[in-house]
C-alpha positions in Angstrom: 51.5 95.9 302.1 52.4 92.4 303.1 55.6 91.9 305.1 57.3 89.4 307.3 58.0 90.8 310.8 61.6 89.6 311.0 62.1 90.7 314.6 59.7 88.1 315.8 60.8 85.5 313.3 64.4 85.9 314.3 63.5 85.2 317.9 61.4 82.1 317.4 62.7 79.5 319.9 61.5 76.7 317.7 64.0 77.7 315.1 66.8 79.4 317.0 68.6 78.1 320.1 68.7 80.8 322.8 67.3 83.4 320.3 67.8 86.4 322.6 71.6 85.6 323.0 74.3 87.0 320.8 75.8 83.7 319.5 77.6 84.0 316.2 78.7 80.3 316.6 75.2 79.2 315.8 76.0 79.9 312.2 79.0 77.4 312.2 76.5 74.7 311.3 73.2 76.3 310.4 70.1 74.1 310.0 67.8 74.3 307.0 65.2 76.0 309.3 67.7 78.7 310.2 68.6 79.4 306.6 64.9 79.4 305.5 63.9 81.9 308.3 66.7 84.5 308.1 65.1 87.6 306.6 67.7 90.3 307.2 67.6 91.3 303.5 64.2 90.0 302.5 63.8 87.1 300.1 62.7 85.9 296.7 62.5 88.2 293.7 62.3 91.2 296.0 65.5 90.6 297.9 67.6 93.7 298.7 69.8 94.6 295.8 72.4 96.0 298.2 72.7 92.8 300.2 76.3 91.9 299.1 77.5 95.4 299.5 76.0 95.6 303.0 77.6 92.3 304.0 81.0 93.6 302.8 80.5 96.9 304.7 79.5 94.9 307.9 82.7 92.9 307.7 84.8 96.1 307.5 82.8 97.7 310.3 83.1 94.7 312.6 86.8 94.5 312.0 87.2 98.2 312.9 84.9 97.7 315.9 87.0 94.8 317.3 90.3 96.7 316.6 89.0 99.7 318.5 87.0 98.3 321.4 87.8 95.6 323.9 85.1 93.7 325.7 82.5 94.6 323.1 79.1 95.9 324.2 78.2 96.2 327.8 74.7 95.2 329.0 72.0 97.9 328.8 71.7 98.3 332.6 75.4 99.3 333.0 76.5 102.9 333.1 73.1 104.4 333.7 71.3 102.4 331.0 68.1 100.6 332.0 66.3 97.6 330.6 63.5 100.1 329.6 66.1 101.8 327.3 66.4 98.6 325.3 62.6 98.0 324.8 61.9 98.3 321.0 59.9 101.4 320.0 58.6 99.7 316.9 58.6 96.0 316.2 59.1 96.5 312.5 62.5 98.3 312.4 63.2 97.7 316.2 65.2 100.8 317.3 65.6 100.6 321.1 63.7 103.2 323.1 66.9 104.6 324.6 68.5 105.1 321.1 72.0 104.4 322.4 74.6 101.7 322.9 77.5 101.8 325.4 80.9 100.4 324.3 84.1 100.3 326.4 87.2 101.8 324.8 90.3 99.6 324.4 92.6 100.0 327.4 
């Protein structure tokens, strides 16, 4: 099996500015390198057939998330989380070792 390890590719500092930071604004004016190296759904003739449906579902999920929670996601070390909890168990699918995420309910 040949595959591109997207976790590493999506964190390449030669392509992405501050790759480990959550920065949706980076897509306001994406570079050609950014577009060419975004592999969330694969690429070419084997691209995910559910890509458009998944993107639509993500929009609805994000809208629901921001209506429900204020302040978004807290850092991993808050509320008993440790940095070790966020170390990926596998670098292909990248689930965090702690298998959890802390969100603050809207006040």
